[in-house]
N, C-alpha and C positions, 0 to 999 in steps of 0.2 A: 339560515345563512345571513339574510338581510338584517335580522334582529341582532346577530352576533356582530356584524359590522357596525351597527348603530351603537351598541354597547361599548365596543372598542373605541369608537370616535368620542363618545361621551367621557369615557375614562381618560383618554388622552387629553381632552380639553380641561378636565378637572385637574389632572396632574400638572399641566402647564400653567393653569391659573394659580395653583399653589406655589409653584416655582417663582412665578412673576410677582406674587403678592408678598413673599417674604424676602425677595432679593432687593439689594440696594446698589450693588456694583453692576453697572449696565453690561459691560462686556462679559462678565462671568455669567450673569443671568441668561444672556443671549446664547452663549455657548451651551449651557445646560438645556435650554429649550430646544436648540437645534439637535442635540444628541437624542433627546426624548422623541422628537418628531421623526427623525430618521429611523430610529429603532422600531417605532410602532408602525410606520407606514411601509417599511421595507425599502425605502429609498436609500441611496448610498452616499450621495454628496449634497452638501448645502453650504450656503454662505449668506451673510447679512451685510448689506451696505447701509451705513447711516449717511444721510445726505442733508447738508445744511441749507439755509435759505438762499445761499448764493449758488447752489448746485454742486458744491464741492463734496466729494464723498470719501469715506474711509471704510475699509473692511473691518467690521467690529467683531465678527465671529465666523468661523468656518469649521467644517468637518469633512474629512476624507477627500480633500482635493487631490486630483491626480498629480504625479510628479511634475508635469510640464507647467502647472500653475503654481508650484511651490518654489520654483527656482529663484535664487537671489532674494530670499525672504518674501516670497509671494509677490514679486515685482509685477508680473502680468496682471495681478488682481488689484494692484494699488495705483497704477498709472494708466493713462490713456482712457479713451472713451469706449462705450459699448452701446448696443442697441437698447438694452433695458433702461440704462440710466438716461440716455437721450430721450426716450419716450416718457420716462418719469418727469424729467425736467421741463419738457414742453407740454405736459398735461395730457398726453395721449394714454398714459398708463394709469388707469383709475381703479382697476379691479384685477383679480387673479386671472392670468392668461398664459397661454403657451407662447414661448418665444421660438420663432421658427428655427433659429440656430444661435449659438453663442459666438459672438465676434471674438472674444478673448480666446476661446478654444480654437477657432479658425486661424487666428494669428499665430498661436504657438505651434499649431500643426504645420502651417505654411513655413514657419521659420525653423521647424524641426528642433523644437526646444526640449522635447522629451515625450514620455508616454502619456497618453490621455485615457487609455483603457476603454476606449469606445464611447466616452462621454462627449456628446456633440450638442445636445439640446438641454434646455431647462425650463421649468415653469417659474414664473415670477409674479410676485404680488406686493403691492405697496403696503407699508406699515403706516396706519392712519389712526387718528383719534378725532372723530368729528371731521372737520374740514382741515385739520392740521396733519401734515405728512412728515414722516421722520426718516424714511428710507425704503429699502427693498429686501424682501426675503426671496432667495432663489434656491430651488430644489431640483436635482436631476439624478439620473441613473444611467449607467452605460447602456447604449443601444436603445434607449427610450426616447422616442421623438414626439410623443403625443401624451397629453394628460387628460383623463376623463373628467367630465363635469363634476363628479362626486369628489375626485381628488382635488380639484381646484377649489371646490366649496370648503373642504377641510382646511386647505392652506389659507383661504380667506378668513375662516373663523380664527385660526391661530394668529394670523397677522393682526386682526383686530384686537386680540388679547395683548399681543406684544405692543401695539401702538398705544393702547390705553395705559400699559405699564410704563412705557417711555414717557408719556405725558405726565404720569404721576411722579416719576423720578425727576423730571424737569421742573415741575412745580415745587417739589421738595427742595431741590437745589436752590431755586429762586428764594424760597422761604428762608432757608438757612443763610443765604447771602444777605437777605434783608435784615435778618436778626443780627448778623455779624456787624452790619453797618450801624444798626441801632445801638448795639452795645459799644461800638467805637465812639459814637456820638455822645453816649451817656458818660463814658469814661473821660472823653475830652472836656465835657462840661464840668464834671467833678474836679478834674485837675485845674481847670481855669478858675473855678469858683473857690477852691480851697488852697491847694498848694501854690498856685500862681499868685494869689492874693497875699499869702503868707510871705512869700519871697519878696514881693513888692513892699510889704510892710517892713521887713528886715532891712531892705535897701534904704527906705526913708528914715528908719530909726538910726541906722549907722551914719547916714548923712547928718542927721540932727545932732548925734553925739559928737561927730567930728567938728561941727561948728561951735559947740559950747565948751569943748575941752581946751585947756591951755597946756597940757602935758604932751610932749612930743611922742612918747612911746604909746600913750593911749590914743592919740590922733592917728598914728600909723596902724594901730590895731583896728580902729574904726574904718580906715581906708581899705584895709585888707578884707574886712567883713563886707564892705560895700562892693568891692570888686568881685568877691565870691558870689554874693547875692545877684549881682548883675549878670555874671556868667551863667548862674543857675537859671535865671529868668530866660535868657536866650535859649538855653537847652530845653527848658520847659515849653517855651513857645514853639520850638521846632518839633518837639514831641507831640504837642497838640495838633500841629499842622499834619503830622503823619497819621494821627488817629482820625482826624476830621479835616480832610483837605478842602479848606475854604477856597472857592474859586473854580473848583473842578466842574461845577455846574455851568461855568462859562467856557469850558473847553480845556483840553490838556495844555495847549500853548499858554493860555492865560494863567493856569494854575502853576506851571513851571516857572513862568516869568515872575509871578508874585512871590513864590517861594524863594527864588534866587535873590530878589530884592530884599526880602526879610533877612536873609543871611548876609547881606551886604555884598553880594556878588554882582558882577557886570556880565550880562548874557548877550550873546550874539546868536539870535535864533533865525533859522531859515527853514521855511516850510514849502514843500512841493506836493501838490495834490490836494484833494478835498479831505479835510480831517473829519471824517465821520466814522468813528471806530466803534466796535462792540464794547459794551461797558467793561467786560472782563479784560480785554486787551488794553483799553485805556487806563484801567487801574494799574495793570502791570507796568506800563510805561511810566506812569506817574510815580509809583513806588521806586522804580529803578532810578528815575531822574532825581528823586529826593535823596536817595542813598548816595548817588554819585556826587551831587552838589555838596552834601554834608561832608563827604570824604575829602573833596577838594578844599573846602573851607578849613578842615582840621589839619590836613597833611601836605597839601601841594605847595603851599606858600604863594599861591596865585589867587587872584580874585576875578579873573576873566575866564569865562567858559563859552565854548562854541557848541551849539545844539543844532543838529540837522534832523528834520522829521520829513520822511518821504512816504507818502501813502499811495500805493498802487491799487489795482483792482482786487487783488487777493492777498496782499502782503503790505505790512508797514515796516519801515526801517527807521530805527531811532539811534542816532549817534551823538555822543556827548564826549567832549575832549577838553583838556586843559594843557597848558605848556609849563606845568609846575615841575617839581623835583622828580616825579615818577618813582618807579620801584622795579626791582628785578622780578620778572614773572616767567615761570617755566610752565607751559601748558601741559607738560607731562606729569606735573606734580599737583598736589592738592592746592586749591585756591588759598592764598595767604591770609585771608581775613573772613570773619563771619559775614560782614556786609557783602563781599563779593560772592560768597557761597549762597547767600540769600537771593542775590540778583539772578544767579544761575538757576536756582530752584524755581523762582517765580517765572523765569523765561521758559524753562522746560515744561512747566505745568500747563502752558498754553501752546505746547508743541513748537516753541521758538528756539532760536540759537543765540548764544552770547559769545561775542568775540572780544578779547582783551588784548590790547597792545600797550606795553609800557616798558621803559628802560630808565634807569637812574639818570637824571638830568635831561631827559627827553619828553617828559610829560606822560599823560595817560589818555588813551582813547578806548571807549567802549562802544561796540556796535551790536545792536539788538535787532533781530529779524523775527517777525511773528506773522504767521499766516492767519487769515481770517476769512 
């Protein structure tokens, strides 16, 4: 019997290792691992919390939650505190352990939110790789109030595998982002060294031709060529800025101000809070700011822009507005331009929200809120 249990455990760990090694989508992999774990152990319910450096959590996977925890899109699992997360955040939860009872379950029972099917307790184990922590694995079954040491040891083995896989995925993502930045920098250099210089040469040649010709029609042609080359130069410099944001190393406010000056815009920038943002959030704000300023330059008829950046403990709010010609916007319909759709996609990619207010003759206001 003991030999059979050992073989079952080894087989489970092997199958989970295979799932984790070939998986690239974090939430999909966690869901598959959770199903496999519950199926083999005979447990009925499980969920995984991913927890960031600030202690904020999200439920990344779950299986067979009772109806009381599923109400309003799993709201009881996505908001509020609980004992396991509290212990995780203050450092008391370092290995697989029994949780005396589940506060979330107690809350839904007290508020009579629905059926819990006898689920009251769960085991919990941190997901770790070395000294780095990523979240919690919670497992429970109806009427089960205690987990044996062998059960906890198995959960701990699985959690270490999950933690190592999460570390690998995180490093892969960082590597991909680094490669993307390097490729942007290379493309920006190539554009600057080739196309940008060619346009500059065309500009100088047209100016020289204009100065030596005595024929009116030829002079007008040279003027037209020079104007086109100058406009193309400005567009190219703006594109190079977008690919390789010079000044971002000095902070988002400095980068936006410099970009606005390059476009010939006058910026009124107000900042509240300490601007110390995660790199991904900072880049999203930077890209949205670029697009908004470029749109203002092209379409609004205004050169004045107001920017408000407010940084709270867990959220940044970025607002940019002009008093230009505006446009008709119906939030029930598709966004009217590719640039606005790109802003919305960038914002939603970091779990943020984009609010647009604009009317013909009343200017345009964009407000972005991003949690971090």
